[in-house]
N, C-alpha and C positions, 0 to 999 in steps of 0.2 A: 317030792321030798323037801325041796328048798322052799316051796310055798308053805308047807307045814312049819318048817323052821321059822319062817317069817310071820307065822300065825295068820296066813291068808287062806281064804276058802278055795282058791284055785291058783294055777300058775299064771293066770291072766286076770287082772281086775280092771274096773273102770271107775275113775274118780268122779267127783260131783259135777264136773263140767264136761264129762264125756271123753276124757283122755284115757285110752286103753294102755295099760302098762303090763309088760310081761316080765317074769322072773328070769334073770340071767344068773346061772349058778357060778360059783367061783371056779377057777381053773387056771391052767398054764397054757400059753400059746407062744408062737413065734411071731413077734411084732416087727413090722417094717417090710421093706423090699429092697433087694440089692439092685433091682432094675429101675427103681424109682428115682425121685429127686434126692439131693444130698441130705435133706432133713428126714428122709425115711431110712437111711443107711446107718449102720449095718443092721441086718436082721438080728434080733436078740430075743432071748427068752424073757417073758414077763409072766408073773403069777399074780392073779387077783385072789385075795384071801377071803373076800366076803361076797355074798350074793347081792344083787341089786335089781331094781325095777327100772325098765327102760320103756319109753313110749313106743308104741308100735308104728306110729306114723308121725309126720310133721305136725306141729300145732296148727290147727285150722284157724281161719279168720274168726269164726264164731267163738272158739275157745279163747283166742287172744282178746277179743272184745269183752268177753265175760269177766276176764281178770283185769285187764288194763284199761278198758273203756275207750280205747283209741283205735284208729284205723290208719296206720302208717302207710299203707299201700294206696290210699285214696289220692287221686289226682296225679299219680306217678305213671310213668311210661311202663309198658310191659307188665300189666297186671290184669287179672280177672277177678271179679268179685263173686263171692258166694260162701255160704256157711261151711262147705266142705273143701274149699280151696285153701291151700297152704298160706299161712300168714307170710307176708314178704316185707322187704325194706325194714328188716329187724337187725339191729346191731348186736354184737356180743354182749355189750352192756345192757341193751334192752332185754335180751334173753335172760340174763342174770336177774334183772329186776322182775321179770315175769315169774321166774322161779320163786323169788322172795315173796312176792304178793300172793302167788298161788299157795305157798306154804302157810302164810298167815290166814288165808281164806279157808283152807282145809282144816287148820287147827281150830278156828272159830266154829266150824261145822262139826267138830268132834271126830274128824276123820284121820287126824295125824297126832301122834304123841309129841311131847316136847323134844324127844331125841330123834325125831324124823324130820326130813326136809326134802323139798324138791330142789334139784340142782342140775347143772349141766354135767354130762359124763366127762370123765377125764379122757384124754386121747387114747390111753390104753384100754379103758372100759369100752369106748366107742368101737375101736378096732376089734376087740374081742367079741363084742356083741354082733358086729357086722360079719365077721368071719364065720360065725355060727359053727365052730368046731372043725372048720375045713382048713386046708393048707394050699388051696388052689388060688389062682389069680383073683377070682371072684368067688364068693361063697357057693355059687351055683356051678362052678367049674372054670375051665380055661377057654371056653368057646365064646369069643366076642359077639358072635351072631345072637347069642341068647340074652345079651344085655337088654335089648328092647322089651323083653318079657318082665324085667325086674326093676328097671329104672328109666327115668326121663333124662335124656341127654340130647345134645345137638343132632347127632346122627338119627335120632328117633323122632323127635318132636317137630322136625322140619321148620316151618315158618314160626312156630310157637316156642322155639327153644328157650327163650328168656321169660316166658310167661308161666307163672305157677299153675300147677294142675290140681285137680281134686286129689285128695289123699286117698290111699288105699286102692288105687286103680291098677297097680302093678302087683306081680306076685310077691309075697312076703318071703323073708328068710327066716 
């Protein structure tokens, strides 16, 4: 329904550089955690009034290079190189510049209108998308043992915990 509203052929699209985006419908959720750090408290209700598109994986090195023409990870510690590895050593400002340049590129290709743009999600949009309609500790439930199926983290990646991995190798939410 929301894909139709956005005039998209499907709930998931792929842009010109291969970024897959999925439709996140508007809705209301409880944001934050009473068990987390102070900046996550208190839990409070948030309503998103518009649908949005969110990338299904991290930006890959190939996608980054296609837009920015740079390789910030080159020569750094703790990186692996490959077209499907997550781009790394990217600052918040770098990510915003990527969005700006990708917007310009997609407009020139006739894929975006003047009223459309790529941008980073707000904190609320990100948490809403990640929660995927759930109220559990993680969107897949409360069982920490299942984290290894859905995310890379120190307990899972062993000696490679600081090295980016290929995107799309864990279960999606």
